[in-house]
C-alpha positions in Angstrom: 174.5 -25.0 238.4 175.1 -26.4 241.9 175.5 -30.2 241.5 175.8 -31.2 245.2 173.0 -32.9 247.1 172.0 -31.8 250.6 169.9 -33.8 253.0 168.0 -31.3 255.1 168.8 -31.9 258.8 166.1 -32.5 261.4 167.1 -29.3 263.1 166.3 -27.3 260.0 163.0 -29.2 259.5 162.1 -28.5 263.1 162.8 -24.8 262.5 160.3 -24.8 259.6 157.7 -26.5 261.9 158.3 -23.6 264.3 157.5 -21.2 261.6 154.2 -23.1 261.0 153.4 -22.7 264.7 154.2 -18.9 264.6 151.9 -18.5 261.6 149.2 -20.4 263.5 149.6 -18.2 266.5 149.4 -15.1 264.3 146.0 -16.0 262.9 144.7 -17.3 266.2 145.5 -13.9 267.8 143.2 -12.3 265.2 140.5 -14.9 265.8 140.6 -15.9 262.1 140.8 -19.2 260.2 142.7 -18.2 257.0 142.1 -19.9 253.7 144.6 -20.9 251.0 144.5 -22.0 247.4 147.1 -23.9 245.5 147.0 -24.1 241.7 149.2 -26.8 240.0 150.5 -26.8 236.5 152.5 -29.6 234.7 153.6 -33.1 235.7 152.8 -35.5 238.5 156.0 -34.4 240.4 154.4 -30.9 240.6 151.2 -32.5 241.9 153.2 -34.3 244.6 155.0 -31.0 245.4 151.6 -29.3 245.8 150.5 -31.9 248.3 153.5 -30.8 250.4 152.6 -27.1 249.9 149.1 -27.8 251.1 150.5 -29.8 254.0 152.6 -26.9 255.2 149.6 -24.5 254.8 147.4 -26.8 256.9 150.1 -27.1 259.5 150.2 -23.3 259.6 146.4 -23.1 260.3 145.0 -22.6 256.8 141.9 -24.2 255.4 142.3 -25.3 251.8 139.9 -23.8 249.4 139.2 -24.5 245.7 139.3 -20.9 244.4 141.6 -18.0 244.5 138.7 -15.6 245.2 138.9 -14.4 248.8 141.8 -16.8 249.6 144.3 -15.3 252.1 147.1 -17.2 250.3 147.4 -18.2 246.7 150.2 -20.4 245.5 150.9 -21.1 241.8 153.1 -24.1 241.4 154.3 -23.8 237.8 155.7 -25.8 234.9 158.4 -24.7 232.5 158.4 -27.6 230.1 156.4 -25.8 227.3 155.9 -22.2 226.3 152.1 -22.5 226.3 152.1 -23.6 230.0 154.3 -20.5 230.9 152.0 -18.1 229.0 149.0 -19.6 230.8 150.7 -19.0 234.1 151.5 -15.4 233.3 147.9 -14.8 232.1 146.4 -16.3 235.3 149.0 -14.5 237.5 148.0 -11.2 235.9 144.3 -12.0 236.6 145.1 -12.2 240.3 145.5 -8.5 240.4 141.7 -8.4 240.5 141.4 -10.9 243.4 144.0 -9.0 245.4 142.2 -5.7 244.7 139.1 -7.1 246.2 141.0 -8.7 249.0 144.0 -6.5 249.7 145.5 -8.8 252.4 145.8 -11.6 249.9 149.4 -13.0 249.6 150.4 -14.4 246.2 153.3 -16.8 245.6 154.8 -18.3 242.5 156.9 -21.4 242.8 157.9 -24.6 240.8 160.0 -24.9 237.7 159.3 -21.5 236.3 160.7 -19.9 239.5 164.0 -21.5 238.7 164.5 -19.4 235.6 166.2 -16.0 236.0 164.2 -14.6 233.0 161.0 -15.4 234.8 161.9 -14.0 238.2 163.2 -10.8 236.6 159.8 -10.5 234.8 158.0 -11.1 238.1 160.0 -8.4 239.9 159.4 -5.9 237.1 155.9 -6.5 235.9 154.0 -8.3 238.6 154.3 -6.2 241.8 151.3 -7.9 243.3 153.3 -11.2 243.7 154.6 -11.3 247.2 157.0 -14.2 247.0 158.8 -16.4 244.5 160.7 -19.6 245.4 162.3 -22.3 243.3 161.8 -26.1 243.7 165.0 -26.2 245.8 163.4 -24.0 248.4 160.0 -25.7 248.7 161.0 -27.1 252.1 161.3 -23.5 253.3 157.8 -22.4 252.4 156.7 -21.9 256.0 159.7 -19.5 256.6 158.9 -17.7 253.3 155.3 -17.3 254.2 156.1 -16.1 257.7 158.5 -13.5 256.3 155.9 -12.1 253.9 153.2 -12.0 256.6 155.3 -10.2 259.2 157.8 -8.1 257.2 155.4 -6.9 254.5 158.1 -7.1 251.9 158.4 -9.2 248.7 160.8 -12.2 249.1 162.7 -14.2 246.4 164.2 -17.5 247.3 165.8 -18.3 244.0 169.5 -18.9 244.8 171.2 -21.8 243.0 171.0 -24.0 246.1 172.2 -27.6 246.1 169.5 -30.1 245.2 168.0 -31.2 248.5 166.2 -34.2 250.0 163.8 -33.2 252.8 162.1 -36.1 254.6 159.1 -35.7 256.8 157.5 -32.5 255.4 153.7 -32.2 256.1 151.7 -33.5 253.3 148.0 -33.1 252.4 147.3 -35.8 249.8 144.5 -35.2 247.2 143.3 -38.8 247.7 143.5 -41.6 250.1 142.8 -44.3 247.5 145.7 -43.3 245.2 149.0 -41.7 246.1 152.1 -40.1 244.5 155.4 -41.1 246.1 158.5 -39.3 244.9 161.5 -41.6 244.9 164.0 -39.2 243.4 164.4 -35.6 242.1 166.2 -33.9 239.3 167.7 -35.3 236.1 171.2 -35.9 234.7 170.3 -36.6 231.0 170.3 -33.0 229.6 168.2 -33.7 226.6 168.8 -30.7 224.4 165.2 -29.5 224.4 164.5 -29.9 228.1 164.8 -27.3 230.9 164.3 -29.8 233.8 167.9 -30.4 234.8 168.4 -26.6 235.0 165.4 -25.9 237.2 165.2 -29.1 239.3 168.9 -29.9 239.6 170.9 -33.1 239.3 169.5 -36.6 240.1 169.2 -37.4 243.8 167.5 -40.5 245.2 165.7 -40.9 248.5 166.9 -43.7 250.7 165.0 -46.9 250.0 164.1 -47.3 253.7 162.3 -44.0 253.7 160.4 -44.9 250.6 159.4 -48.3 251.9 158.2 -46.7 255.2 156.1 -44.2 253.3 154.6 -46.9 251.1 153.9 -49.2 254.0 152.0 -46.4 255.9 150.0 -45.5 252.8 148.9 -49.2 252.3 148.0 -49.6 256.0 145.9 -46.5 255.6 143.9 -47.9 252.7 145.8 -46.7 249.6 145.2 -49.1 246.7 147.4 -47.5 244.0 150.9 -46.0 244.5 152.6 -44.2 241.6 156.4 -43.8 242.1 157.6 -40.5 240.7 160.9 -39.2 239.3 162.2 -37.4 236.2 163.9 -40.7 235.4 162.9 -43.5 237.8 165.1 -46.0 236.0 168.3 -44.4 237.3 167.1 -44.5 240.9 169.8 -45.4 243.4 172.9 -44.6 241.3 173.8 -41.8 243.7 173.4 -43.9 246.8 175.6 -46.6 248.3 172.7 -49.0 249.1 173.1 -51.4 246.2 169.4 -51.0 245.4 168.4 -50.1 241.9 164.9 -49.3 240.6 164.0 -52.9 239.8 165.0 -53.9 243.4 163.0 -51.1 244.8 159.9 -52.2 242.9 160.2 -55.7 244.2 160.7 -54.5 247.8 157.6 -52.4 247.7 155.6 -55.3 246.2 156.6 -57.5 249.2 154.6 -55.2 251.5 151.5 -57.0 252.7 148.2 -55.7 251.2 146.1 -55.5 248.1 147.5 -52.7 246.0 149.0 -51.9 242.7 152.3 -50.1 241.9 152.7 -47.8 238.9 155.6 -45.5 238.0 156.7 -42.7 235.7 158.7 -41.5 234.0 161.0 -44.1 232.5 163.9 -43.0 230.3 164.7 -45.6 227.6 168.5 -45.1 228.2 168.2 -46.8 231.6 165.3 -49.2 231.0 166.8 -52.6 231.5 165.8 -56.2 231.0 166.1 -56.5 234.8 163.4 -53.9 235.2 161.0 -55.6 232.7 161.6 -59.0 234.4 160.8 -57.5 237.8 157.5 -56.0 236.4 156.6 -59.3 234.9 157.3 -61.3 238.1 154.9 -59.5 240.4 151.1 -59.2 240.2 151.4 -56.0 242.3 153.4 -54.2 239.6 151.1 -52.8 236.9 151.8 -54.1 233.4 151.9 -50.5 232.2 154.9 -48.7 230.9 155.3 -45.0 229.9 158.5 -45.1 227.8 159.0 -41.8 225.9 160.7 -42.3 222.5 160.4 -38.6 221.3 161.4 -39.4 217.7 161.6 -42.4 215.4 164.7 -41.0 213.7 168.1 -42.0 215.1 169.7 -38.8 213.8 167.1 -36.7 215.5 167.5 -38.7 218.7 171.2 -38.0 218.6 170.5 -34.2 218.2 168.1 -34.5 221.2 170.9 -36.1 223.2 168.7 -39.1 224.1 171.5 -41.6 224.4 169.8 -44.4 222.4 168.8 -44.9 218.8 165.7 -46.3 217.1 167.1 -49.8 217.0 167.9 -49.9 220.7 164.5 -48.5 221.6 162.7 -51.1 219.6 164.8 -53.9 221.1 163.8 -52.7 224.6 160.1 -52.5 223.7 160.2 -55.9 222.0 161.8 -57.5 225.1 159.3 -55.8 227.4 156.4 -57.1 225.3 157.9 -60.6 225.2 157.8 -61.0 229.0 154.6 -59.0 229.4 152.3 -59.9 226.5 149.5 -57.7 228.0 151.7 -54.7 228.5 150.0 -51.3 228.0 152.6 -49.1 226.4 152.4 -45.3 226.2 154.9 -42.7 225.2 155.8 -39.1 224.5 156.7 -37.8 221.0 157.9 -34.4 219.7 157.0 -33.2 216.3 159.0 -30.5 214.5 162.3 -30.7 216.4 164.8 -28.3 214.7 166.2 -29.9 211.5 163.6 -32.7 211.4 163.0 -33.5 207.7 159.8 -35.0 206.2 161.6 -38.3 205.9 162.6 -38.3 209.6 159.0 -37.4 210.5 157.9 -40.4 208.5 160.3 -42.6 210.5 158.4 -41.5 213.6 155.1 -42.5 212.0 156.5 -45.9 211.0 157.8 -46.5 214.6 154.3 -45.7 216.0 152.8 -48.1 213.5 155.3 -50.8 214.3 155.0 -50.5 218.1 151.3 -49.7 218.2 151.1 -47.6 221.4 147.9 -47.7 223.5 148.1 -43.9 223.6 150.6 -41.0 223.1 151.3 -37.6 224.6 152.1 -35.6 221.5 153.8 -32.2 221.4 155.0 -29.7 218.8 158.6 -28.6 219.6 158.6 -25.7 222.0 162.0 -23.9 222.4 163.0 -23.4 226.0 165.4 -20.5 226.6 168.6 -21.7 228.1 168.6 -25.1 226.4 170.8 -26.1 223.4 167.9 -26.8 221.1 166.6 -23.2 221.5 169.7 -22.1 219.6 169.4 -24.6 216.8 168.4 -23.4 213.4 164.7 -24.2 212.8 163.6 -23.7 209.2 160.4 -25.7 209.3 157.3 -23.4 209.0 154.7 -23.6 211.7 152.1 -24.7 209.2 154.2 -27.7 208.3 154.7 -28.6 211.9 150.9 -28.4 212.5 150.3 -30.7 209.4 152.7 -33.3 210.7 151.2 -33.1 214.2 147.7 -33.6 212.9 148.8 -36.6 210.8 150.6 -38.2 213.8 147.5 -37.7 216.0 145.3 -39.3 213.3 147.6 -42.3 213.0 147.7 -42.8 216.7 144.0 -42.3 217.3 143.2 -45.0 214.8 145.6 -47.4 216.6 144.1 -46.5 220.0 140.6 -47.1 218.7 141.6 -50.4 217.3 143.3 -51.5 220.5 140.4 -50.4 222.7 137.9 -52.2 220.4 139.9 -55.4 221.1 139.0 -55.1 224.8 135.3 -55.7 224.2 134.1 -58.9 225.7 137.1 -59.3 227.9 137.1 -59.1 231.7 139.7 -57.1 233.6 140.4 -56.6 237.3 139.8 -52.9 237.8 140.2 -50.5 240.7 136.9 -48.6 241.2 138.3 -45.1 241.8 135.5 -42.5 241.6 132.5 -41.2 239.8 131.7 -39.3 236.6 128.2 -37.9 236.6 125.9 -41.0 237.0 128.8 -43.5 236.3 131.5 -45.1 238.4 135.0 -44.8 237.0 137.6 -47.5 237.1 141.1 -48.2 235.9 142.4 -51.4 234.4 145.8 -52.6 235.5 147.1 -51.0 232.3 145.6 -47.6 233.3 142.7 -47.6 230.8 139.7 -45.6 232.0 136.4 -47.5 232.3 133.0 -46.1 233.0 130.3 -48.4 234.4 127.1 -48.5 236.4 127.4 -49.6 240.1 127.1 -48.8 243.7 129.3 -46.0 245.1 130.1 -48.3 248.0 132.4 -50.2 245.5 134.8 -47.2 245.3 138.2 -48.3 246.7 137.8 -51.9 245.8 139.1 -54.1 243.0 136.4 -55.6 240.9 136.1 -57.8 237.8 134.7 -55.7 234.9 133.7 -56.9 231.5 134.2 -54.4 228.7 131.1 -53.7 226.6 132.1 -50.7 224.6 135.0 -48.5 223.6 136.1 -45.1 222.2 139.5 -43.8 221.2 140.2 -42.7 224.7 138.1 -44.8 227.1 136.1 -47.9 227.7 132.6 -48.8 229.1 131.9 -51.9 231.0 129.7 -53.8 233.5 130.5 -55.5 236.7 131.1 -59.2 236.3 129.0 -60.8 239.0 130.0 -64.4 238.3 
């Protein structure tokens, strides 16, 4: 693994823009406006990457479409976190043989985290000849060059070398929304949890300069963005690789100082680096959402050590208790893995007891999925699938009960919510804590903050009415 960090020079970025212009000229000479489809799997970081892919495509003259059928370019931006996600990608990739048969000029690309795995690229080379190009996350900034080579040379290309982790500022970007925006503040991860493939496919941690982040946020806010979500595999370790003296808590407060009516969210936080300074910063500013996604993964200290999580149950609970003490209305969510190799019934019950003690607003729950190339994939795993499924079902039932109880406690209370869209005949909104609310109202309210009184609840969402007082 190449551990260096490279800042892509302006000359190299200008060269990529030149490729965009060449592609534009190519299509104009044929009198055609080409179309492109980008399909995204996985996390918010992948969503943010797809916005850049669409931006490069638009800069190259493509119109973005919402289907692979008849698209001149199809890009599948993939996730390697779980086996199920990978199998879905391979299934959908195989189905593209039919779209390409109907549209022989179609060019198909696979990128993202799966493209950083040798076993995947070998399989693509051997079994998916209709795929024209593969490039890892380290080569995303070269997409215009990759596309141009495929269009002009007529040969398959693979940009999968173990390149240094890069920072490329100023790439074209087509955002999915103007109201909400993802802003990547760092890339990669240094933690090497034994079950996780991310450090191997996204590289080591590298932080963007705070000035570049602030400039991007300022421009977004001036253009009407009302909610900014800061992204990183571990945002809490932001700035450790820079010499600016700005950590994540400092960055949050700097963004909060930008004039405007907006809210800041972030994910994901690793408990190892979640500090009292961070929680104090969150508590101090009304522009920083009182919402925290703090994955605990297991309630057992022994399992946490086997996972290489760098904290134990006691330390995690201390952090949560402090965060709640300075933010009494904190909405807390988390990730948890059931059936990690060697997990006993007693250790699973420790996870249940931690959930009952903390009382999360919601959880993202997973059954352990071995990732080839990670230490956990080599660990002895004697727990039958049926037993893991039983534990998973019990955990979900416990959490669903807690979520329903917490949501029922919202009824009768009024919250400042961002009206962010529609769902059939309803407006949709989000509380500061990120809870989904459905309500009746005028679509003209979309993009505004409004007081909403909660009138009903389910396990997963709320209903409300506009408070006109």
